[in-house]
N, CA, C and O atoms as a MOPAC input file, in Angstrom:
PM7 MOZYME 1SCF
protein

 N     19.04700 1    51.70700 1   -55.60700 1
 C     20.40300 1    51.23700 1   -55.77900 1
 C     20.81900 1    51.48800 1   -57.22900 1
 O     20.09800 1    51.14900 1   -58.16800 1
 N     21.96800 1    52.07500 1   -57.38200 1
 C     22.45100 1    52.38400 1   -58.72800 1
 C     23.13500 1    51.16400 1   -59.34400 1
 O     23.47500 1    50.20300 1   -58.65500 1
 N     23.32200 1    51.23200 1   -60.64100 1
 C     23.98700 1    50.14000 1   -61.35000 1
 C     25.45000 1    50.02800 1   -60.91700 1
 O     25.98900 1    48.92400 1   -60.83800 1
 N     26.08700 1    51.15300 1   -60.64100 1
 C     27.47900 1    51.12700 1   -60.20700 1
 C     27.61000 1    50.42700 1   -58.84900 1
 O     28.55500 1    49.67000 1   -58.62700 1
 N     26.67200 1    50.68000 1   -57.95900 1
 C     26.70700 1    50.03300 1   -56.64400 1
 C     26.48700 1    48.53000 1   -56.77500 1
 O     27.17100 1    47.74600 1   -56.11800 1
 N     25.54200 1    48.12200 1   -57.61400 1
 C     25.31300 1    46.69400 1   -57.81600 1
 C     26.53300 1    46.01800 1   -58.43200 1
 O     26.87700 1    44.89400 1   -58.06600 1
 N     27.18300 1    46.70100 1   -59.36200 1
 C     28.39400 1    46.16300 1   -59.97300 1
 C     29.50100 1    46.01800 1   -58.93400 1
 O     30.21600 1    45.01600 1   -58.92000 1
 N     29.64200 1    47.00900 1   -58.07200 1
 C     30.64000 1    46.99000 1   -56.99900 1
 C     30.37500 1    45.82700 1   -56.04000 1
 O     31.29900 1    45.10300 1   -55.66900 1
 N     29.13400 1    45.65100 1   -55.64700 1
 C     28.77200 1    44.57000 1   -54.73300 1
 C     29.00400 1    43.20700 1   -55.38500 1
 O     29.53400 1    42.29500 1   -54.75000 1
 N     28.60800 1    43.07100 1   -56.64300 1
 C     28.78600 1    41.79400 1   -57.34000 1
 C     30.26900 1    41.45900 1   -57.49000 1
 O     30.67200 1    40.30900 1   -57.31700 1
 N     31.06900 1    42.45800 1   -57.81000 1
 C     32.50800 1    42.25300 1   -57.95700 1
 C     33.11300 1    41.71600 1   -56.66800 1
 O     33.85300 1    40.73200 1   -56.69500 1
 N     32.80800 1    42.34400 1   -55.54900 1
 C     33.35500 1    41.89600 1   -54.26800 1
 C     32.83100 1    40.51400 1   -53.89300 1
 O     33.57900 1    39.66900 1   -53.40100 1
 N     31.55300 1    40.29300 1   -54.12800 1
 C     30.97400 1    38.98500 1   -53.80300 1
 C     31.58600 1    37.84900 1   -54.60100 1
 O     31.90200 1    36.79800 1   -54.04400 1
 N     31.75400 1    38.05000 1   -55.88800 1
 C     32.31600 1    37.00400 1   -56.74400 1
 C     33.77700 1    36.74400 1   -56.40900 1
 O     34.20400 1    35.59100 1   -56.35100 1
 N     34.54200 1    37.80000 1   -56.18800 1
 C     35.95900 1    37.59200 1   -55.85600 1
 C     36.13300 1    36.88600 1   -54.51500 1
 O     36.97800 1    36.00100 1   -54.38500 1
 N     35.34800 1    37.26900 1   -53.52900 1
 C     35.44300 1    36.60500 1   -52.22700 1
 C     35.02600 1    35.14300 1   -52.33300 1
 O     35.66300 1    34.26800 1   -51.74600 1
 N     33.95900 1    34.87800 1   -53.08100 1
 C     33.49000 1    33.50100 1   -53.24500 1
 C     34.53600 1    32.65200 1   -53.95900 1
 O     34.78800 1    31.51300 1   -53.56600 1
 N     35.14200 1    33.19900 1   -55.00100 1
 C     36.16400 1    32.45700 1   -55.73700 1
 C     37.37600 1    32.17100 1   -54.85200 1
 O     37.92000 1    31.06700 1   -54.87400 1
 N     37.79500 1    33.16500 1   -54.07700 1
 C     38.94100 1    32.97000 1   -53.19000 1
 C     38.66300 1    31.88300 1   -52.15200 1
 O     39.49300 1    30.99800 1   -51.94400 1
 N     37.51800 1    31.94300 1   -51.51100 1
 C     37.19100 1    30.95900 1   -50.47800 1
 C     37.02100 1    29.57200 1   -51.08000 1
 O     37.41400 1    28.57600 1   -50.47200 1
 N     36.42900 1    29.50200 1   -52.28900 1
 C     36.28100 1    28.19700 1   -52.93500 1
 C     37.64300 1    27.57200 1   -53.22200 1
 O     37.87200 1    26.40200 1   -52.91600 1
 N     38.53700 1    28.35000 1   -53.80500 1
 C     39.87700 1    27.83200 1   -54.11300 1
 C     40.60400 1    27.43600 1   -52.83100 1
 O     41.25200 1    26.39000 1   -52.78000 1
 N     40.49900 1    28.25300 1   -51.82000 1
 C     41.14500 1    27.94800 1   -50.54400 1
 C     40.62700 1    26.63700 1   -49.96700 1
 O     41.41300 1    25.77300 1   -49.57600 1
 N     39.31700 1    26.48900 1   -49.91400 1
 C     38.72400 1    25.28200 1   -49.32200 1
 C     38.94700 1    24.03600 1   -50.16300 1
 O     39.40500 1    23.01300 1   -49.65600 1
 N     38.62800 1    24.12100 1   -51.43200 1
 C     38.61200 1    22.91400 1   -52.26100 1
 C     40.00600 1    22.46200 1   -52.66700 1
 O     40.31600 1    21.27400 1   -52.59000 1
 N     40.83500 1    23.37700 1   -53.09200 1
 C     42.13800 1    22.98400 1   -53.61500 1
 C     43.24500 1    22.97600 1   -52.57300 1
 O     44.12700 1    22.12000 1   -52.62500 1
 N     43.22000 1    23.89800 1   -51.63800 1
 C     44.31000 1    23.97300 1   -50.66200 1
 C     43.99100 1    23.15100 1   -49.41100 1
 O     44.83100 1    22.38200 1   -48.94500 1
 N     42.78000 1    23.31100 1   -48.86700 1
 C     42.41500 1    22.56500 1   -47.65900 1
 C     41.81200 1    21.20000 1   -47.95200 1
 O     41.61000 1    20.39800 1   -47.04000 1
 N     41.52100 1    20.93000 1   -49.24200 1
 C     41.01700 1    19.62000 1   -49.69300 1
 C     39.70400 1    19.21600 1   -49.02500 1
 O     39.53600 1    18.06100 1   -48.63400 1
 N     38.76700 1    20.16800 1   -48.89300 1
 C     37.45300 1    19.82900 1   -48.35300 1
 C     36.57900 1    19.27100 1   -49.47100 1
 O     36.96300 1    19.29800 1   -50.64100 1
 N     35.40400 1    18.76600 1   -49.10600 1
 C     34.47300 1    18.25100 1   -50.10600 1
 C     33.91200 1    19.39500 1   -50.93600 1
 O     33.91600 1    20.54800 1   -50.50600 1
 N     33.43200 1    19.06500 1   -52.12600 1
 C     32.90700 1    20.06600 1   -53.04400 1
 C     31.71300 1    20.80300 1   -52.43400 1
 O     31.63100 1    22.02800 1   -52.52100 1
 N     30.79600 1    20.06600 1   -51.82300 1
 C     29.60800 1    20.68200 1   -51.25200 1
 C     29.97200 1    21.67500 1   -50.15200 1
 O     29.40800 1    22.76700 1   -50.09600 1
 N     30.88400 1    21.31800 1   -49.30000 1
 C     31.31600 1    22.20800 1   -48.22900 1
 C     31.98700 1    23.45500 1   -48.79000 1
 O     31.73700 1    24.56300 1   -48.31600 1
 N     32.83400 1    23.28000 1   -49.79400 1
 C     33.53100 1    24.41400 1   -50.39700 1
 C     32.54000 1    25.37700 1   -51.04900 1
 O     32.70600 1    26.59400 1   -50.96000 1
 N     31.52200 1    24.84300 1   -51.69600 1
 C     30.51200 1    25.69300 1   -52.34500 1
 C     29.70000 1    26.44700 1   -51.30200 1
 O     29.43900 1    27.63900 1   -51.47000 1
 N     29.30000 1    25.78100 1   -50.23300 1
 C     28.53100 1    26.46600 1   -49.18300 1
 C     29.33200 1    27.58700 1   -48.54300 1
 O     28.80000 1    28.67200 1   -48.31100 1
 N     30.60000 1    27.34000 1   -48.25600 1
 C     31.45000 1    28.38700 1   -47.68900 1
 C     31.60900 1    29.54500 1   -48.67200 1
 O     31.58700 1    30.71000 1   -48.27300 1
 N     31.76900 1    29.22700 1   -49.94700 1
 C     31.93500 1    30.26400 1   -50.96600 1
 C     30.68500 1    31.13700 1   -51.06700 1
 O     30.78900 1    32.36000 1   -51.16200 1
 N     29.52100 1    30.52500 1   -51.04900 1
 C     28.26900 1    31.28900 1   -51.10300 1
 C     28.14700 1    32.19200 1   -49.88000 1
 O     27.78200 1    33.36200 1   -50.00200 1
 N     28.44700 1    31.65600 1   -48.72000 1
 C     28.36100 1    32.43800 1   -47.49100 1
 C     29.30700 1    33.62800 1   -47.47600 1
 O     28.91000 1    34.74700 1   -47.15100 1
 N     30.55900 1    33.37700 1   -47.83000 1
 C     31.52600 1    34.47200 1   -47.82600 1
 C     31.24700 1    35.48000 1   -48.93200 1
 O     31.47700 1    36.67600 1   -48.75200 1
 N     30.75700 1    35.01300 1   -50.06500 1
 C     30.39000 1    35.92500 1   -51.14300 1
 C     29.26100 1    36.85300 1   -50.73000 1
 O     29.29200 1    38.04900 1   -51.02300 1
 N     28.27000 1    36.30500 1   -50.05200 1
 C     27.15500 1    37.13100 1   -49.57800 1
 C     27.62300 1    38.13700 1   -48.53000 1
 O     27.19800 1    39.29200 1   -48.53900 1
 N     28.49500 1    37.69800 1   -47.63300 1
 C     29.00300 1    38.62400 1   -46.62300 1
 C     29.85400 1    39.72600 1   -47.24500 1
 O     29.78800 1    40.87500 1   -46.80800 1
 N     30.64600 1    39.39600 1   -48.25000 1
 C     31.47300 1    40.39800 1   -48.91600 1
 C     30.61300 1    41.41200 1   -49.65100 1
 O     30.91000 1    42.60600 1   -49.63900 1
 N     29.55000 1    40.94300 1   -50.29100 1
 C     28.64600 1    41.86800 1   -50.98100 1
 C     27.95300 1    42.78400 1   -49.97100 1
 O     27.79700 1    43.97900 1   -50.22200 1
 N     27.54300 1    42.23300 1   -48.84500 1
 C     26.93200 1    43.04700 1   -47.80000 1
 C     27.89800 1    44.07100 1   -47.23000 1
 O     27.51400 1    45.21100 1   -46.96800 1
 N     29.13300 1    43.68000 1   -47.03900 1
 C     30.14300 1    44.60700 1   -46.53500 1
 C     30.42700 1    45.70900 1   -47.55200 1
 O     30.60600 1    46.86600 1   -47.17400 1
 N     30.46900 1    45.36400 1   -48.82600 1
 C     30.66800 1    46.37600 1   -49.87000 1
 C     29.51300 1    47.36900 1   -49.88000 1
 O     29.72100 1    48.56500 1   -50.08300 1
 N     28.30500 1    46.88200 1   -49.66200 1
 C     27.14000 1    47.76100 1   -49.59900 1
 C     27.24200 1    48.71600 1   -48.40200 1
 O     27.01300 1    49.91700 1   -48.53800 1
 N     27.58600 1    48.17200 1   -47.24200 1
 C     27.72600 1    49.01000 1   -46.05100 1
 C     28.80800 1    50.06200 1   -46.23400 1
 O     28.61100 1    51.22000 1   -45.86700 1
 N     29.94200 1    49.67800 1   -46.79300 1
 C     31.03300 1    50.61500 1   -46.99700 1
 C     30.65100 1    51.71000 1   -47.98600 1
 O     31.04400 1    52.86300 1   -47.81300 1
 N     29.89800 1    51.36400 1   -49.01100 1
 C     29.50500 1    52.37200 1   -49.99400 1
 C     28.54100 1    53.38600 1   -49.37100 1
 O     28.57200 1    54.56800 1   -49.71400 1
 N     27.71100 1    52.93500 1   -48.48100 1
 C     26.77900 1    53.85200 1   -47.81700 1
 C     27.50100 1    54.70600 1   -46.76800 1
 O     27.12000 1    55.85400 1   -46.54000 1
 N     28.52400 1    54.16400 1   -46.14100 1
 C     29.26500 1    54.87900 1   -45.11800 1
 C     30.11300 1    55.99000 1   -45.71700 1
 O     30.23500 1    57.06500 1   -45.13000 1
 N     30.70000 1    55.73600 1   -46.88200 1
 C     31.59500 1    56.71500 1   -47.48200 1
 C     30.83600 1    57.79100 1   -48.26800 1
 O     31.43900 1    58.76700 1   -48.71400 1
 N     29.53200 1    57.62400 1   -48.44000 1
 C     28.73900 1    58.61300 1   -49.13600 1
 C     28.76200 1    58.47500 1   -50.64000 1
 O     28.40500 1    59.41800 1   -51.34600 1
 N     29.17300 1    57.32800 1   -51.15300 1
 C     29.23700 1    57.11400 1   -52.60900 1
 C     27.85400 1    56.97400 1   -53.18900 1
 O     27.70700 1    56.78900 1   -54.39700 1

């Protein structure tokens, strides 16, 4: 795995996690623990999707 690919995956993971955290905690008013768990889950899925897309496009 190249450094560019890891940077790409981390970028997508962090942005997805931040978006889901803000959505859950501030807009939907869920508990902190629930918002963090959802953020971790969505961040991991976004990083995995970024990895799959990078391999599919031949990057």
